[in-house]
C-alpha positions in Angstrom: -38.3 84.4 33.5 -39.5 82.7 30.4 -36.2 81.1 29.9 -36.3 79.7 33.5 -39.7 78.3 33.0 -38.7 76.7 29.7 -35.7 75.0 31.4 -37.9 73.8 34.2 -40.4 72.3 31.9 -37.6 70.6 29.9 -36.3 69.0 33.0 -39.7 67.8 33.9 -40.3 66.3 30.5 -36.9 64.6 30.4 -37.3 63.0 33.9 -39.7 60.3 32.7 -37.5 59.5 29.8 -34.6 58.8 32.1 -36.7 56.6 34.3 -38.0 54.7 31.2 -34.5 53.9 30.0 -33.6 52.7 33.4 -36.7 50.5 33.6 -35.9 48.9 30.2 -32.3 48.3 31.3 -33.6 46.6 34.5 -36.0 44.5 32.4 -33.2 43.5 30.0 -30.9 42.4 32.9 -33.7 40.5 34.5 -34.4 38.7 31.3 -30.7 37.8 31.0 -30.6 36.5 34.5 -33.8 34.5 33.9 -32.4 33.0 30.7 -29.2 32.1 32.5 -31.1 30.4 35.3 -33.2 28.6 32.8 -30.1 27.4 30.9 -28.5 26.3 34.1 -31.6 24.3 35.1 -31.8 22.8 31.6 -28.2 22.0 31.7 -28.5 20.3 35.1 -31.5 18.3 33.9 -29.8 17.3 30.7 -26.6 16.5 32.5 -28.5 14.1 34.8 -30.0 12.4 31.7 -26.6 12.1 30.0 -25.0 10.7 33.1 -27.8 8.0 33.3 -27.4 7.0 29.7 -23.6 6.9 29.9 -23.7 4.8 33.1 -26.1 2.3 31.5 -23.9 2.2 28.4 -20.8 1.5 30.4 -22.5 -1.2 32.4 -23.6 -3.0 29.2 -20.5 -5.0 28.0 -22.3 -6.0 24.8 -22.4 -2.5 23.4 -19.5 -0.7 21.9 -21.1 2.6 21.1 -24.0 4.8 22.1 -25.7 7.4 20.0 -27.4 10.4 21.8 -30.4 12.2 20.3 -29.7 15.2 18.2 -29.3 18.4 20.1 -28.0 22.0 19.8 -24.5 22.9 20.4 -25.1 23.9 24.0 -26.4 20.5 25.0 -23.8 18.6 22.9 -21.1 20.4 24.9 -22.7 18.8 28.0 -22.4 15.3 26.4 -18.7 15.9 25.4 -17.9 17.1 29.0 -19.5 14.0 30.5 -17.7 11.7 28.0 -14.4 13.3 28.8 -15.0 12.7 32.6 -15.3 9.0 31.9 -12.3 8.9 29.5 -14.5 7.8 26.5 -14.3 8.9 22.9 -17.0 10.9 21.2 -17.6 12.5 17.8 -20.4 14.6 16.4 -22.2 13.4 13.3 -24.9 15.0 11.1 -25.6 18.5 9.8 -25.3 21.5 12.1 -29.1 21.8 12.7 -29.5 18.1 13.4 -26.2 16.9 14.9 -25.9 14.1 17.4 -23.0 12.8 19.5 -21.8 9.2 19.2 -19.8 7.8 22.1 -17.4 4.9 21.7 -15.7 2.6 24.1 -12.0 2.0 23.7 -12.6 -1.5 22.1 -15.0 -0.1 19.5 -13.5 3.3 18.6 -12.8 3.8 14.9 -9.3 4.1 13.7 -7.7 7.5 13.2 -7.6 6.8 9.4 -11.3 6.0 9.4 -12.1 9.2 11.3 -10.1 11.2 8.7 -12.0 9.5 5.8 -15.5 9.7 7.3 -17.7 12.6 6.3 -19.2 13.6 9.6 -21.6 16.0 8.1 -23.8 12.9 7.5 -25.5 11.0 10.3 -23.5 8.2 11.7 -25.1 5.3 9.8 -24.8 7.2 6.5 -21.2 8.2 7.3 -20.4 4.5 7.7 -21.8 3.8 4.2 -19.8 6.7 2.7 -16.7 5.4 4.5 -17.1 1.9 2.9 -17.5 3.5 -0.5 -14.4 5.7 0.0 -12.3 2.7 1.1 -13.4 0.7 -1.9 -12.6 3.6 -4.2 -9.2 3.9 -2.6 -8.5 0.2 -2.9 -9.5 0.2 -6.6 -7.3 3.2 -7.3 -4.4 1.5 -5.5 -4.9 -1.6 -7.5 -5.0 0.4 -10.7 -1.8 2.1 -9.8 -0.1 -1.2 -9.0 -1.3 -2.7 -12.3 0.0 0.4 -14.1 3.4 0.0 -12.4 3.6 -3.7 -13.4 2.7 -2.9 -17.0 5.3 -0.2 -17.0 7.9 -2.6 -15.7 7.0 -5.1 -18.5 7.2 -2.4 -21.1 10.6 -1.3 -19.8 11.7 -4.9 -19.9 10.5 -5.3 -23.4 12.3 -2.1 -24.4 15.5 -3.3 -22.8 15.2 -6.7 -24.6 14.6 -5.0 -27.9 17.6 -2.7 -27.4 19.8 -5.6 -26.5 18.7 -7.6 -29.5 19.3 -4.6 -31.8 22.7 -4.1 -30.2 23.7 -7.7 -30.6 22.6 -7.7 -34.3 24.5 -4.4 -34.8 27.7 -6.0 -33.4 27.3 -9.1 -35.4 26.8 -7.0 -38.6 29.9 -5.0 -37.7 32.0 -8.1 -37.1 30.8 -9.7 -40.4 31.6 -6.5 -42.3 35.1 -6.4 -40.8 35.5 -10.1 -41.6 34.5 -9.5 -45.2 37.0 -6.7 -45.6 39.8 -8.6 -43.9 42.3 -10.4 -46.2 42.1 -14.1 -46.5 44.8 -15.8 -44.3 46.0 -19.3 -45.0 45.2 -21.8 -42.3 48.8 -23.1 -42.4 49.9 -20.1 -40.3 47.3 -20.9 -37.7 45.6 -17.6 -38.0 41.8 -17.4 -37.7 39.7 -14.3 -38.4 37.4 -12.7 -35.8 34.4 -13.8 -37.8 35.5 -17.5 -37.6 36.1 -17.2 -33.9 32.7 -15.7 -33.2 30.3 -18.1 -31.6 26.8 -17.6 -33.2 25.2 -20.4 -31.3 22.3 -19.7 -28.9 22.3 -20.8 -25.3 20.0 -23.7 -26.2 22.4 -24.9 -29.0 25.3 -24.8 -26.6 23.5 -26.8 -24.0 22.4 -29.4 -26.6 26.0 -29.7 -27.8 27.3 -30.2 -24.3 24.6 -32.8 -23.6 25.5 -34.7 -26.8 29.2 -34.7 -26.0 28.5 -36.0 -22.5 26.3 -38.8 -23.9 29.0 -39.8 -26.5 31.6 -39.9 -23.7 29.4 -42.0 -21.6 28.7 -44.5 -24.4 32.4 -44.7 -25.2 33.2 -45.4 -21.5 30.5 -48.0 -21.4 31.8 -49.8 -24.6 35.3 -49.7 -23.1 34.2 -51.3 -19.9 32.2 -54.0 -21.8 35.3 -54.8 -23.9 37.5 -55.3 -20.8 34.8 -57.4 -19.0 34.2 -59.8 -22.0 36.8 -62.7 -21.9 36.3 -63.7 -25.5 37.7 -60.3 -26.6 40.8 -60.7 -24.3 41.5 -64.5 -24.5 41.6 -65.2 -28.3 42.3 -62.8 -31.1 39.6 -62.1 -33.6 39.5 -64.2 -36.7 42.0 -63.0 -39.3 43.9 -60.9 -36.8 47.7 -61.3 -36.5 48.7 -62.8 -33.2 51.1 -60.8 -31.1 54.7 -62.0 -31.2 55.8 -63.9 -28.2 58.2 -62.2 -25.9 61.5 -64.1 -25.5 62.5 -65.3 -22.1 65.5 -63.5 -20.6 68.8 -65.5 -20.9 70.2 -67.2 -17.8 73.3 -65.7 -16.4 76.6 -67.4 -17.2 
């Protein structure tokens, strides 16, 4: 009997507990539904505001971009959806707790390279400043690399020239050494040593020699033409010169 009463009292005590848990669950579900309805209403209101701003932005041909006020991730998703519906381009800028969406028209959108270089953890205006600094640093680095390449080319050219000069000097020394060891050969046999045949003139010396020979040939031709054109030199022999013998006339046939 005592056991029966104990079980009965236990059931009575546990009954309110079960109803209390159900009440809390109902309240939790009601709070969730209320939050969802509130978010839906907030979303619809914000969507209407976003649509109005985007329509005004598209109607203004003088503007290439539009920056929305900073918002949480939920509201920013509304902006991105509205932007996608109008086939525009949008990017988020700023830190996570103060991030805003910037919308671009096709004519004003940044290049893919600029987007990669931009640090979008900064607000849009600061990100532009950082982008300009990054580009300048990249240009300076590229110019430094190009200058280093040109300097390396010049150094390689100088090294090649020095090697060529040393090689030429080495060959000349070898040829002179061979010529010094070679027996002397009389010129009457028409034999000339390699050292005598070697041309040690520079390119400038060769060009000057060619020019001098050309001038001498031109002067000789000029004097020859003048001697043919002067009748005094052809009509009478020079004083003291022996006149040429007269050529006898051919004999008449018998």
